[in-house]
C-alpha positions as CSV (number, residue, x, y, z in Angstrom):
1,M,173.1,210.1,249.4
2,R,172.0,212.8,247.1
3,R,168.8,214.7,247.6
4,A,166.0,214.5,245.3
5,D,165.6,217.4,242.9
6,P,162.4,219.7,243.1
7,E,160.9,218.4,240.4
8,A,161.2,214.7,241.6
9,L,159.7,215.7,244.7
10,G,156.8,217.4,243.2
11,L,155.9,214.4,241.2
12,L,156.1,211.8,244.1
13,F,154.6,214.3,246.8
14,T,153.6,218.0,246.5
15,E,152.0,218.0,243.2
16,A,150.5,214.9,243.0
17,H,147.0,214.1,243.4
18,T,144.6,211.0,244.2
19,V,142.7,210.5,240.8
20,K,138.9,209.9,240.7
21,R,138.6,209.7,237.0
22,F,140.9,208.2,234.5
23,S,141.2,208.6,230.5
24,A,141.2,205.6,228.2
25,A,145.3,205.8,227.8
26,P,146.4,202.0,228.1
27,V,149.0,201.0,231.0
28,G,151.2,198.1,229.8
29,D,152.2,195.0,231.9
30,D,155.6,196.7,231.4
31,Q,154.7,199.5,233.1
32,L,153.2,197.6,236.0
33,T,156.3,195.4,236.3
34,E,158.4,198.8,236.4
35,I,156.2,199.9,239.3
36,W,156.6,196.6,241.2
37,D,160.3,196.9,240.4
38,L,160.4,199.9,242.3
39,A,158.2,199.3,245.4
40,K,160.1,196.0,246.1
41,W,163.1,198.2,247.5
42,P,162.4,200.2,250.5
43,P,162.2,198.2,254.1
44,T,159.8,196.0,255.7
45,M,160.2,194.5,259.1
46,F,162.5,192.0,258.9
47,N,162.6,192.2,255.1
48,V,159.4,189.9,255.5
49,Q,157.8,191.3,252.1
50,P,154.1,190.4,252.9
51,L,152.5,192.2,250.1
52,R,150.9,190.4,247.3
53,V,149.6,192.2,244.3
54,L,146.8,191.4,241.9
55,F,146.6,193.6,238.7
56,V,143.0,193.6,237.5
57,R,143.1,194.6,233.6
58,T,140.5,192.5,231.5
59,A,136.8,193.3,231.0
60,E,136.2,189.9,232.8
61,G,138.5,190.9,235.7
62,F,136.6,194.3,236.1
63,D,133.3,192.2,236.0
64,R,134.5,190.1,238.8
65,L,136.0,193.2,240.7
66,L,133.3,196.0,240.5
67,P,130.4,194.1,242.4
68,H,132.6,193.8,245.5
69,L,133.4,197.7,245.5
70,T,131.0,200.3,247.1
71,E,128.6,201.9,244.6
72,R,130.5,205.3,245.0
73,N,133.8,203.7,244.0
74,R,132.5,201.5,241.2
75,A,132.6,204.4,238.5
76,Q,136.2,205.4,239.6
77,S,137.5,201.8,238.9
78,A,135.8,201.5,235.9
79,S,137.2,204.2,234.4
80,A,140.7,203.3,235.4
81,P,142.6,200.9,232.6
82,V,144.1,199.0,235.6
83,T,143.0,198.5,239.2
84,A,145.8,196.9,241.8
85,V,144.3,195.0,244.4
86,L,146.6,194.8,247.1
87,A,146.5,191.8,249.8
88,L,148.5,190.4,252.6
89,D,149.7,186.9,252.2
90,R,148.9,185.5,255.6
91,D,151.7,182.6,254.9
92,Y,154.4,185.3,254.1
93,H,156.6,183.7,256.6
94,R,157.3,180.7,254.3
95,H,159.8,183.0,252.4
96,A,161.8,183.8,255.4
97,D,164.5,181.5,254.8
98,R,165.1,183.1,251.5
99,V,164.3,186.9,252.3
100,V,165.9,186.7,256.0
101,P,168.5,184.3,255.8
102,H,170.7,185.6,258.6
103,M,167.5,184.9,261.2
104,P,167.1,181.1,260.5
105,Q,164.7,181.1,263.5
106,L,162.6,183.6,262.3
107,R,160.4,181.0,260.1
108,E,159.6,178.9,262.9
109,Y,158.7,181.7,265.5
110,L,156.4,183.3,263.1
111,E,154.6,179.9,262.4
112,A,154.3,179.2,266.0
113,D,152.6,182.9,266.9
114,E,150.0,183.6,264.3
115,A,148.7,186.8,266.0
116,E,152.2,188.2,265.9
117,R,152.7,187.1,262.3
118,L,149.5,188.9,261.3
119,E,150.4,192.0,263.1
120,L,153.8,192.3,261.5
121,G,152.6,191.4,258.3
122,R,149.9,193.7,258.3
123,F,152.2,196.7,259.3
124,S,154.9,195.6,256.7
125,A,152.1,195.1,253.8
126,A,150.8,198.7,254.7
127,L,154.4,200.1,254.3
128,Q,154.3,198.6,251.0
129,A,151.4,199.7,249.9
130,G,152.6,203.3,250.5
131,Y,155.7,202.4,248.6
132,L,153.5,201.3,245.6
133,I,151.7,204.3,245.4
134,L,154.9,206.3,245.0
135,A,156.2,204.0,242.6
136,I,153.1,204.5,240.4
137,R,153.7,208.3,240.5
138,A,157.5,207.7,239.8
139,A,156.6,205.8,236.9
140,G,154.6,208.8,235.5
141,L,151.0,207.5,236.2
142,H,148.6,208.5,238.9
143,A,146.9,206.3,241.6
144,G,143.6,206.5,243.1
145,P,143.7,204.4,246.4
146,M,140.4,203.5,247.7
147,S,139.0,201.7,250.9
148,G,135.4,201.4,250.1
149,F,134.9,197.6,249.1
150,D,133.7,194.1,250.6
151,R,137.1,192.6,252.0
152,D,135.4,189.2,252.3
153,G,134.0,189.3,248.7
154,L,137.1,190.4,247.1
155,D,138.7,187.4,249.2
156,R,136.4,184.9,248.0
157,E,136.6,186.0,244.4
158,F,140.2,186.6,244.0
159,F,142.3,184.5,246.6
160,P,139.7,181.8,247.4
161,D,142.3,179.6,249.1
162,G,142.2,182.0,252.0
163,R,146.0,182.6,252.0
164,C,145.9,186.3,251.1
165,T,143.5,189.0,252.5
166,T,142.3,192.3,250.7
167,L,144.3,195.3,252.4
168,L,143.4,198.4,249.4
169,V,142.3,198.9,245.9
170,V,144.4,201.2,244.0
171,N,143.1,202.2,240.4
172,I,145.9,203.0,238.3
173,G,146.2,205.2,234.9
174,H,146.3,208.8,233.3
175,P,143.7,211.2,234.9
176,D,141.0,212.2,232.4
177,G,141.3,216.1,232.5
178,A,141.7,218.8,235.1
179,G,138.6,217.6,237.0
180,S,139.7,214.2,237.7
181,W,140.9,214.9,241.4
182,R,139.7,217.4,244.1
183,E,141.5,220.4,244.8
184,R,144.3,219.6,247.5
185,Q,142.7,219.2,251.1
186,A,144.5,220.9,253.9
187,R,147.4,219.1,255.7
188,L,148.2,219.5,259.6
189,H,150.6,222.1,260.2
190,R,153.9,220.9,261.7
191,D,153.2,222.4,264.9
192,D,150.2,219.8,265.1
193,V,152.3,216.8,264.4
194,L,156.1,217.2,265.4
195,R,158.0,216.8,268.8
196,W,161.1,217.0,269.9
197,A,162.9,215.2,272.4
């Protein structure tokens, strides 16, 4: 496998920022599809792929979304051309026969053990959320992930059948000038994180 070049590493990791204020430059459906077509490839546990993505991009959609965000987050989403609501499909195991054909017993196992199904699903969906943020950056856009929202309110608004539950909200677009993000905050030193065995 080849190494990523320094420019790609900068785009994905070292030079990227969490954007708080977006320009009016549009984001097309083709770009959003490209983002998912990148994000779908990295691994999840057993390949279960439990993340579901709702792209809010119309005035009506934002009218439904914004009341469920904390007040400090509303302006960020209101400035974004697209906001993605990332959700866990609680019934993701229904696709197990298709995406995990080599484990025919998995669907039945997950059907019988809801606690295990949801734990595995949340972990894998969180992985996919991280992949999606990297895919947004790889597509030449910027991401602004946020946790300040009324989960139950968003679920009632956008997922009323109860099958999906919101995990994260991510604004997507182009930054509105140099003040669109904070200066990079400190990261823990490797001595604080790494251990060897």
